C-alpha positions in Angstrom: 26.4 106.2 -19.5 25.7 106.1 -23.2 22.6 104.4 -23.0 21.0 107.1 -20.9 18.5 109.3 -22.6 20.2 112.8 -23.4 17.9 115.7 -22.7 17.7 118.4 -25.4 18.9 122.0 -24.6 16.5 124.6 -24.0 17.1 126.5 -27.5 16.4 123.3 -29.2 13.3 122.3 -27.3 12.0 125.8 -28.0 12.6 125.7 -31.7 11.0 122.2 -31.7 7.7 123.7 -30.0 7.7 126.6 -32.6 7.9 124.4 -35.4 10.6 126.4 -37.0 13.6 124.1 -36.4 15.1 122.5 -39.4 18.4 121.0 -40.2 20.6 118.5 -38.5 19.1 119.4 -35.0 15.5 118.5 -36.3 16.4 115.2 -37.4 18.0 114.1 -34.1 16.8 110.7 -32.8 16.9 109.0 -29.6 19.6 106.5 -28.7 16.7 103.6 -28.8 13.6 103.3 -30.8 10.6 104.7 -29.7 6.8 103.7 -30.2 4.8 105.8 -32.7 1.6 107.1 -31.7 -0.2 105.7 -34.6 0.8 102.0 -34.0 -1.3 99.8 -31.5 0.3 99.2 -28.2 0.8 95.6 -27.1 -1.8 94.3 -24.5 -1.0 95.4 -21.1 1.3 98.3 -22.1 0.5 102.0 -21.5 -0.6 103.9 -24.3 2.1 106.2 -26.0 2.0 109.9 -25.1 4.0 112.3 -26.8 6.4 114.3 -24.8 5.8 118.1 -25.1 9.6 118.6 -24.6 10.3 116.3 -27.4 11.1 117.8 -30.7 8.6 116.6 -33.5 9.9 114.1 -35.9 9.3 114.6 -39.5 7.7 111.9 -41.6 9.4 110.9 -44.9 8.3 113.3 -47.7 7.4 116.1 -45.2 9.4 118.9 -44.4 9.7 120.3 -40.8 7.4 123.4 -41.9 4.6 121.0 -43.2 4.4 119.0 -40.0 1.4 119.4 -38.1 1.4 121.2 -35.0 1.0 119.3 -31.7 -2.3 119.4 -30.2 -3.2 119.4 -26.7 -2.2 116.2 -24.7 -5.0 114.1 -23.5 -4.6 113.0 -19.8 -3.4 109.5 -19.7 -5.2 107.1 -17.5 -3.1 104.6 -15.6 -4.3 101.0 -16.7 -5.2 98.7 -13.7 -2.7 96.4 -12.7 -3.2 92.9 -14.2 -4.3 90.4 -11.7 -1.9 88.3 -10.3 -2.4 84.6 -10.8 -3.5 82.7 -7.6 -0.5 80.9 -5.9 -0.6 77.3 -5.8 -1.6 75.6 -2.6 1.3 74.1 -0.9 1.4 70.4 -0.7 0.9 69.0 2.7 3.2 66.4 3.9 1.7 62.9 4.2 0.9 61.9 7.8 2.4 58.7 9.3 0.2 55.5 8.9 0.0 52.8 11.5 0.5 49.3 10.1 -2.8 47.4 10.1 -4.2 43.8 8.7 -5.8 44.2 5.4 -9.6 44.1 5.8 -11.6 42.6 3.0 -14.4 44.7 1.8 -17.8 43.6 3.0 -20.0 42.2 0.5 -22.8 44.7 -0.7 -26.4 43.0 -0.2 -28.6 43.8 -3.0 -32.2 43.4 -2.6 -33.8 40.9 -4.7 -37.2 41.3 -6.3 -39.1 38.3 -4.9 -41.4 36.8 -7.4 -44.5 35.7 -5.6 -45.5 33.5 -8.3 -42.8 30.8 -7.7 -44.2 27.8 -5.9 -42.1 25.6 -3.5 -40.8 25.2 -0.4 -40.7 28.3 1.8 -37.7 29.4 3.6 -37.7 28.4 7.3 -35.9 31.8 7.9 -37.7 34.5 6.0 -40.6 32.4 4.4 -39.7 33.2 0.8 -40.9 30.6 -1.5 -38.1 29.0 -3.6 -38.2 26.5 -6.4 -37.7 22.7 -5.8 -34.3 22.6 -7.1 -32.6 25.1 -4.9 -30.5 24.3 -2.0 -30.3 27.9 -0.5 -32.9 30.6 -0.2 -32.8 33.1 -2.9 -33.2 36.0 -0.7 -31.2 35.1 2.6 -29.2 32.1 1.4 -30.5 30.1 4.0 -30.0 26.2 3.6 -33.2 24.6 2.5 -32.3 21.1 2.9 -31.3 19.4 6.3 -27.4 18.9 6.7 -26.4 15.2 6.1 -25.9 12.8 8.8 -22.2 11.7 9.8 -21.1 8.7 8.3 -21.8 5.3 10.4 -18.8 4.1 12.6 -17.2 0.6 11.7 -18.8 -2.2 13.9 -15.5 -2.5 15.9 -15.8 1.1 16.9 -19.2 0.4 18.3 -18.0 -2.2 20.8 -17.6 -0.9 24.4 -13.8 -1.1 25.0 -13.1 0.4 21.6 -16.0 2.8 21.4 -15.3 6.6 21.1 -17.3 9.6 21.8 -17.1 13.0 20.1 -17.0 14.7 23.3 -15.2 12.9 26.3 -13.2 14.2 29.4 -9.5 13.8 29.2 -8.4 10.4 30.6 -12.2 9.2 31.2 -12.1 5.3 30.9 -8.8 5.3 29.3 -7.3 2.9 32.1 -10.4 0.6 31.9 -10.2 0.1 28.1 -6.6 -0.4 28.3 -7.0 -3.2 31.0 -9.8 -4.8 28.9 -7.9 -4.9 25.6 -4.9 -6.2 27.3 -7.1 -9.2 28.8 -8.4 -10.0 25.4 -5.0 -10.2 24.0 -3.7 -12.3 26.6 -6.9 -14.6 26.5 -6.3 -14.7 22.6 -2.8 -15.9 23.1 -3.5 -18.7 25.6 -6.4 -19.7 23.3 -3.8 -20.1 20.5 -1.4 -22.0 22.8 -4.1 -24.4 23.7 -5.5 -24.8 20.3 -2.2 -25.0 18.3 -2.6 -28.6 17.5 -6.1 -28.0 16.1 -4.7 -25.0 14.3 -1.7 -26.7 12.9 -3.8 -29.9 11.6 -6.3 -27.2 9.8 -3.1 -25.7 8.1 -1.7 -29.2 7.1 -5.4 -30.1 5.8 -5.6 -27.3 3.7 -2.2 -27.8 2.2 -3.3 -31.5 1.4 -6.1 -30.1 -0.6 -4.0 -27.3 -2.6 -0.9 -29.7 -3.2 -0.8 -32.9 -5.3 -0.4 -36.4 -3.9 2.0 -38.8 -5.4 2.3 -42.7 -4.4 4.8 -43.7 -2.0 6.2 -47.7 -1.7 7.1 -49.2 1.6 10.5 -50.6 1.9 9.5 -53.6 4.0 6.3 -55.7 4.1 5.4 -58.3 6.7 2.2 -60.2 7.9 1.0 -61.9 10.9 -0.4 -64.8 8.7 -0.8 -65.5 5.0 -1.7 -68.3 2.6 0.6 -70.3 0.5 1.1 -68.7 -2.9 -0.6 -65.5 -1.7 2.0 -63.6 0.5 1.5 -60.3 1.6 3.8 -58.8 -0.5 1.3 -59.3 -3.5 -0.8 -56.4 -1.9 1.9 -53.7 -2.9 3.0 -55.2 -6.1 0.9 -52.9 -8.4 -1.3 -55.8 -9.9 -5.0 -55.9 -8.7 -5.5 -59.5 -10.1 -3.0 -61.0 -7.3 -4.2 -60.6 -3.7 -2.8 -61.1 0.0 -4.7 -64.3 1.4 -5.2 -64.2 5.1 -6.1 -67.2 7.1 -9.2 -65.4 8.8 -10.3 -62.2 10.7 -7.8 -60.7 12.9 -4.8 -61.0 10.6 -2.5 -58.0 9.9 0.0 -56.7 7.6 2.7 -54.2 8.5 4.3 -51.6 6.0 7.4 -49.9 6.8 8.7 -46.8 5.2 12.4 -45.3 4.7 11.5 -41.9 6.1 8.6 -40.2 7.5 6.1 -38.5 5.2 2.8 -37.0 5.2 0.1 -39.7 4.6 -2.5 -37.9 2.6 -4.7 -40.9 1.4 -5.0 -44.6 1.3 -6.7 -46.6 -1.6 -7.7 -50.1 -1.0 -9.0 -52.7 -3.7 -10.9 -55.4 -1.7 -11.4 -58.9 -2.7 -9.4 -61.3 -4.9 -9.9 -59.1 -8.0 -11.8 -56.0 -9.4 -13.6 -58.4 -11.7 -17.0 -59.3 -10.2 -16.9 -63.0 -10.9 -13.5 -63.3 -9.3 -14.4 -61.0 -6.5 -17.4 -63.1 -5.3 -15.6 -66.3 -5.0 -13.3 -65.4 -2.2 -14.1 -63.6 1.3 -13.2 -60.2 2.0 -13.2 -57.9 5.2 -15.6 -55.1 5.3 -13.6 -53.1 7.8 -9.8 -52.7 8.3 -8.3 -51.1 11.4 -5.4 -48.8 10.3 -2.6 -48.1 13.0 -0.2 -45.4 12.0 2.9 -44.9 13.8 5.0 -41.6 13.6 8.8 -40.9 14.2 8.2 -40.2 17.8 6.5 -43.6 18.5 3.1 -41.9 18.8 0.1 -43.8 17.2 -2.9 -42.8 15.5 -6.0 -45.4 14.8 -8.4 -45.0 11.7 -11.3 -47.1 10.7 -11.7 -47.8 7.0 -15.2 -48.9 6.5 -15.1 -50.7 2.8 -18.1 -51.3 0.7 -18.9 -54.8 -0.7 -18.0 -54.1 -4.1 -15.2 -54.8 -6.5 -13.0 -51.9 -7.3 -10.6 -49.5 -5.7 -12.1 -47.3 -2.8 -10.2 -44.2 -1.4 -9.8 -42.8 2.2 -8.4 -39.5 3.0 -6.1 -39.6 6.2 -4.0 -36.5 6.6 -1.5 -38.0 9.3 2.0 -36.5 9.4 5.4 -38.1 9.9 4.3 -41.5 9.3 6.9 -44.2 9.4 5.0 -47.6 9.9 1.5 -48.5 9.0 -0.4 -51.8 10.2 -3.7 -52.9 8.6 -5.9 -55.4 10.6 -8.8 -57.0 8.7 -11.9 -57.3 10.4 -15.8 -58.0 9.7 -15.4 -60.5 7.1 -18.0 -61.1 4.4 -18.8 -63.8 1.9 -20.2 -67.4 1.6 -17.6 -68.5 4.5 -17.6 -65.8 7.1 -14.8 -67.7 8.9 -12.8 -68.7 5.9 -9.8 -67.1 4.1 -10.0 -63.3 3.3 -8.4 -61.7 0.3 -6.8 -58.2 -0.1 -6.0 -57.2 -3.7 -4.0 -54.0 -3.4 -3.0 -51.3 -1.0 -1.6 -48.0 -2.2 -0.2 -45.1 -0.1 0.1 -41.4 -1.1 2.0 -38.8 0.2 1.7 -34.8 -0.4 4.1 -33.7 -3.0 
């Protein structure tokens, strides 16, 4: 091959060693560049040594005769081998990891320098004094104040059948409590049925006080006895200067209404007139027996006690389903107790 170095012949080598060679043979070059001895070698390369069998190369400007004779060749000491870089350690394959629950890091307790000059309540656990405004110990975090008491139970939870304890056995006393509660409910139902009329009366009375009253006029009026020119009809004509004249005590007047109504109140104007001089001239009754008949035929008696003075007087009644009202004059008063009695006006009011 052309790149292999061509060795010179023996004659050429002998002439080059004697320093007398010239001409084309003396200027022959090797097929690749060679390093010169006077140039520094790169780092890590072996120093250049002239081959004794190699012909001398003449420098520019010199002839082959002027070229210096080659001197003795110093022995070349081989350079130590360059240190090999350490091999990188092989990465170990990760080992399998078992799944586990994450664990929160434990808190690190740092020691706190205790100031002995602090005056306050000592900790019940470690005895460290703490300021009065602290609720926990500044060293061991022990609560310095006692725990608050539980909220009191409502009153109905303190009664025996409904009382509950924090820790009870399963099923303890449940049957007894159930029977007691059932008995109480039955007793209340029985009492409600027995007291229904009283409860109904209470409800009606409350409605009477909250509602408004309006006057009601009877459709028919009749009397057991009456004086001439003073019929019983004048007791409901709306005029207080005219009156019903009864012959004496025991006379009655009956007032009939077209439909049942709730009788809320009765206003009675006693005597012959509300004027004082006319009032004293006639006899009058100081007590009136009022008998109210409802639509079912039941009767209710109520005594109206009158004051011996002129003017209207109001009497609350509160009677339901009234259809007929009879007034009987009793207990006469005046100059002639057994004489005629005068009743100026009677007004009836129902709930609107």
